[in-house]
C-alpha positions as CSV (number, residue, x, y, z in Angstrom):
1,M,0.1,0.0,0.0
2,G,2.9,2.3,0.5
3,L,6.6,2.9,0.7
4,I,8.7,4.7,3.4
5,T,12.1,6.0,2.5
6,V,14.5,5.1,5.3
7,G,18.0,5.8,3.7
8,E,20.1,6.1,0.5
9,Q,22.6,3.8,-1.1
10,N,24.5,4.9,-4.2
11,G,22.1,7.6,-5.0
12,S,18.9,5.4,-4.7
13,D,16.4,5.5,-2.1
14,I,16.1,2.5,0.5
15,Q,12.4,1.9,1.0
16,L,10.2,-0.1,3.0
17,Y,7.0,-1.5,1.7
18,Y,4.1,-1.5,4.2
19,E,0.4,-2.4,4.3
20,D,-2.1,-0.6,6.5
21,H,-5.6,-2.0,7.0
22,G,-8.5,-1.4,9.3
23,T,-9.1,1.3,11.9
24,G,-8.8,1.4,15.8
25,Q,-5.6,0.9,18.0
26,P,-2.7,0.3,15.7
27,V,-1.0,-3.2,15.9
28,V,2.3,-3.2,14.1
29,L,3.4,-6.7,12.8
30,I,7.1,-7.3,12.3
31,H,7.9,-10.5,10.5
32,G,10.4,-13.2,11.1
33,Y,13.5,-14.4,8.9
34,P,13.4,-15.2,6.1
35,L,9.7,-14.2,5.4
36,D,7.8,-11.0,4.6
37,L,4.7,-9.3,5.9
38,H,2.4,-11.8,4.3
39,S,3.4,-14.3,7.0
40,W,1.0,-12.8,9.2
41,E,-1.9,-13.9,7.1
42,R,-3.3,-16.1,10.0
43,Q,-3.3,-13.2,12.5
44,E,-4.5,-10.3,10.5
45,P,-8.1,-11.3,9.9
46,P,-8.7,-12.0,13.7
47,L,-7.0,-8.7,14.5
48,L,-9.1,-6.6,12.0
49,A,-12.4,-8.6,13.2
50,G,-11.4,-7.5,16.7
51,G,-11.3,-3.8,15.8
52,Y,-7.7,-3.2,15.4
53,R,-6.0,-1.3,12.8
54,V,-3.1,-3.7,11.3
55,I,0.2,-2.4,9.9
56,A,2.9,-4.6,8.6
57,Y,5.9,-4.0,6.7
58,D,8.7,-5.8,5.0
59,R,12.2,-5.7,6.6
60,R,14.9,-4.2,4.4
61,G,16.2,-6.9,2.1
62,F,13.0,-8.8,2.2
63,G,9.5,-9.0,0.5
64,A,8.8,-5.7,-1.5
65,S,11.3,-3.6,0.4
66,S,14.5,-2.4,-1.1
67,K,17.3,-4.9,-1.1
68,P,20.5,-2.8,-0.1
69,S,23.8,-4.3,1.0
70,S,23.9,-2.2,4.3
71,G,21.9,-1.7,7.4
72,F,21.7,-5.4,8.6
73,D,22.0,-4.7,12.2
74,Y,19.5,-4.2,15.0
75,D,20.1,-0.4,15.4
76,T,19.1,0.1,11.9
77,F,16.3,-2.2,12.1
78,A,15.0,-0.4,15.0
79,A,15.6,3.0,13.2
80,D,13.5,1.4,10.3
81,L,10.6,0.7,12.7
82,N,10.8,4.1,14.2
83,A,10.6,5.5,10.6
84,V,7.3,3.6,10.2
85,M,5.9,4.6,13.6
86,E,6.7,8.3,12.8
87,H,5.6,8.3,9.0
88,L,2.1,6.9,10.1
89,D,2.2,8.9,13.5
90,L,1.2,5.8,15.3
91,R,0.4,6.2,18.9
92,D,-0.9,3.8,21.7
93,A,0.4,1.1,19.4
94,I,1.0,-2.5,20.0
95,L,4.3,-3.9,18.7
96,V,4.1,-7.6,17.8
97,G,7.4,-9.2,16.6
98,F,8.0,-12.8,15.5
99,S,11.4,-14.3,15.4
100,M,13.9,-11.8,14.1
101,G,11.1,-9.2,14.6
102,T,11.2,-9.5,18.5
103,G,14.8,-8.0,18.3
104,E,13.3,-4.9,16.5
105,V,10.7,-4.5,19.3
106,V,13.2,-4.7,22.1
107,R,15.8,-2.6,20.5
108,Y,13.1,-0.1,19.5
109,L,12.0,0.4,23.1
110,R,15.6,0.8,24.3
111,R,16.5,3.4,21.6
112,Y,13.1,5.3,21.2
113,G,11.2,4.5,24.4
114,S,7.6,3.8,24.8
115,G,5.8,7.1,24.1
116,R,4.1,5.7,21.1
117,V,3.7,2.1,22.5
118,A,1.1,0.6,24.8
119,R,2.1,-2.9,24.8
120,A,4.6,-5.4,23.2
121,V,4.4,-9.0,22.0
122,L,7.4,-11.3,21.3
123,I,6.6,-14.6,19.4
124,G,9.5,-17.0,19.0
125,A,11.8,-14.7,20.8
126,I,15.4,-14.1,20.0
127,P,16.2,-12.3,23.2
128,P,17.8,-12.2,25.7
129,F,21.3,-13.4,24.1
130,L,21.5,-16.5,21.8
131,L,25.3,-16.7,21.8
132,H,27.1,-18.9,24.2
133,A,29.5,-17.0,26.3
134,D,31.2,-17.4,29.7
135,D,28.4,-15.1,31.3
136,N,25.7,-16.6,29.2
137,P,26.1,-20.4,29.6
138,L,22.6,-21.1,28.1
139,G,23.5,-19.7,24.7
140,V,24.1,-21.5,21.5
141,D,27.8,-22.5,20.5
142,P,29.2,-19.9,17.9
143,S,30.0,-22.8,15.5
144,V,26.2,-23.1,14.8
145,F,26.1,-19.5,13.3
146,E,29.3,-20.0,11.3
147,S,27.9,-23.2,9.7
148,T,24.7,-21.4,9.0
149,K,26.4,-18.8,7.1
150,A,28.6,-21.3,5.3
151,A,25.4,-23.2,4.3
152,V,23.8,-20.0,2.9
153,R,26.9,-19.2,0.9
154,A,27.3,-22.5,-0.4
155,D,23.6,-23.2,-1.6
156,R,21.2,-20.8,-0.4
157,F,18.2,-22.8,-1.9
158,A,19.3,-26.0,-0.3
159,F,19.9,-24.1,3.0
160,L,16.2,-22.8,2.8
161,D,14.8,-26.2,1.9
162,D,16.5,-27.6,5.1
163,F,15.7,-24.6,7.1
164,F,11.8,-24.7,6.4
165,Q,11.7,-28.5,7.8
166,N,13.1,-27.4,11.2
167,F,11.3,-23.9,11.1
168,N,7.9,-26.0,11.1
169,N,9.1,-29.3,12.8
170,A,7.8,-30.8,9.6
171,D,8.8,-34.4,10.3
172,V,6.3,-34.2,13.5
173,L,3.7,-31.7,12.5
174,R,3.0,-32.4,8.8
175,P,0.3,-32.7,7.5
176,E,-2.0,-31.9,10.4
177,R,-0.4,-28.5,11.2
178,I,1.6,-27.5,8.2
179,S,1.1,-28.8,4.6
180,D,3.6,-29.3,2.0
181,A,2.1,-26.5,0.1
182,A,2.5,-24.0,3.0
183,I,6.2,-25.1,3.3
184,R,6.7,-24.4,-0.5
185,G,4.9,-21.1,0.0
186,G,7.4,-20.1,2.8
187,F,10.2,-21.5,0.5
188,T,9.1,-19.4,-2.4
189,T,8.8,-16.2,-0.3
190,A,12.3,-16.7,1.0
191,A,14.0,-17.6,-2.4
192,G,12.8,-14.1,-3.4
193,A,14.7,-12.3,-0.7
194,S,18.1,-10.6,-1.1
195,P,20.8,-13.3,-1.2
196,Y,23.0,-10.8,0.7
197,A,20.3,-10.2,3.4
198,T,19.7,-13.9,3.8
199,Y,23.4,-14.2,4.7
200,A,23.9,-11.0,6.5
201,C,21.0,-11.4,8.9
202,V,22.7,-14.5,10.4
203,D,25.2,-12.2,12.3
204,T,22.4,-10.4,13.9
205,W,21.1,-13.5,15.7
206,T,24.1,-13.2,18.1
207,T,23.0,-9.7,19.3
208,D,23.1,-9.3,22.9
209,F,19.7,-7.7,24.1
210,R,20.3,-8.2,27.8
211,N,20.9,-4.4,28.3
212,D,17.7,-3.7,26.4
213,L,15.4,-5.6,28.3
214,D,15.3,-3.5,31.4
215,A,14.1,-0.5,29.3
216,I,10.8,-2.2,28.4
217,D,8.3,-0.4,30.7
218,V,5.1,-1.7,28.7
219,P,3.2,-4.9,29.4
220,T,4.8,-7.7,27.3
221,L,3.4,-10.9,26.2
222,V,5.9,-13.7,25.2
223,I,4.5,-16.8,23.1
224,H,7.1,-19.6,22.4
225,G,7.0,-23.1,21.3
226,T,8.6,-25.6,23.6
227,A,9.8,-27.7,20.8
228,D,11.4,-24.7,18.8
229,R,14.5,-25.9,16.9
230,I,15.6,-22.5,15.6
231,L,15.5,-20.5,18.9
232,P,15.4,-23.0,21.8
233,F,12.8,-22.3,24.4
234,G,15.2,-22.6,27.4
235,S,17.8,-20.3,25.7
236,T,15.3,-17.5,25.0
237,A,11.7,-17.2,26.1
238,A,12.1,-19.1,29.3
239,R,14.6,-16.5,30.5
240,L,12.5,-13.4,29.8
241,P,10.0,-13.3,32.7
242,E,13.0,-12.5,35.1
243,L,14.4,-9.9,32.7
244,I,11.2,-8.0,31.8
245,S,9.4,-6.2,34.7
246,D,5.8,-6.9,33.3
247,C,6.1,-10.1,31.3
248,T,3.5,-12.9,30.7
249,L,5.0,-16.0,29.3
250,V,2.9,-18.5,27.2
251,P,4.6,-21.6,26.3
252,V,2.9,-23.7,23.5
253,E,3.7,-27.4,24.3
254,G,5.2,-29.1,21.3
255,G,5.1,-25.9,19.3
256,P,7.9,-25.3,16.6
257,H,9.4,-22.0,15.9
258,N,6.7,-21.1,13.1
259,L,4.0,-20.8,15.7
260,P,2.0,-18.0,13.8
261,W,1.1,-20.7,11.1
262,T,1.3,-24.0,12.8
263,F,-0.3,-23.2,16.2
264,H,-2.3,-20.0,15.0
265,E,-5.4,-20.6,16.9
266,E,-3.3,-20.8,20.2
267,V,-1.3,-17.5,19.1
268,N,-4.3,-15.6,18.1
269,T,-6.3,-16.6,21.4
270,A,-3.3,-15.4,23.6
271,L,-2.7,-12.4,21.5
272,L,-6.3,-11.1,21.5
273,E,-6.8,-11.9,25.3
274,F,-3.6,-9.9,26.1
275,L,-4.7,-7.0,23.9
276,A,-8.1,-6.8,25.5
277,R,-6.9,-6.6,29.0
């Protein structure tokens, strides 16, 4: 529905594509890797029916947004989100992030505050800190991220094919909760993303958000699958109630990473109940 200019590279504008539907309190949906705004198709109709205005945008490098070779870090991602908030003059908004999008929510609240934000929702959370370190023993070994980047470089399409199997826990949940067609749909979307962005975003997964979390001063809902193979529950969501002052954690038993599709009813129920409080 529209484009927002967020920068420039080599004389050309860097633009974010967004869609804005409905009226009421604004809900901003920030998609996960390596998808686009249409990955929220099972959340948008219930939100519109609930009387909310639904705004979603494509992260730089993905979907219909520009595909530059710069800005793939969470300070820039948060600045892009802020550009959306200011361009549309959103107030009393609910920020809803999935996967990589949860990082935008957290970094935005640290850098720009909650003046425009009423609530936050983190689905398949990447915070607090995914990388194993001496002071973060629950993190993931650095070799995992290096091997992921190597796989993207070696054969991006083969990487995506394998990624979506684990993204959806397809060996366990197909066909009851995820069809082969839906997996192909995700693959097709991801295949159309910038190859550079697909590679560069992997480094952002090791961002340390621990110092961002104490800046969150709005009620926050965390929804996470206990069988998440991409962002393990114990390394991520399970730690957040101790780090965010007003945090409600909803574990989805047996849920994979791609909860918005595979367990959409559970996600939508928790989301709408939280927004209605």
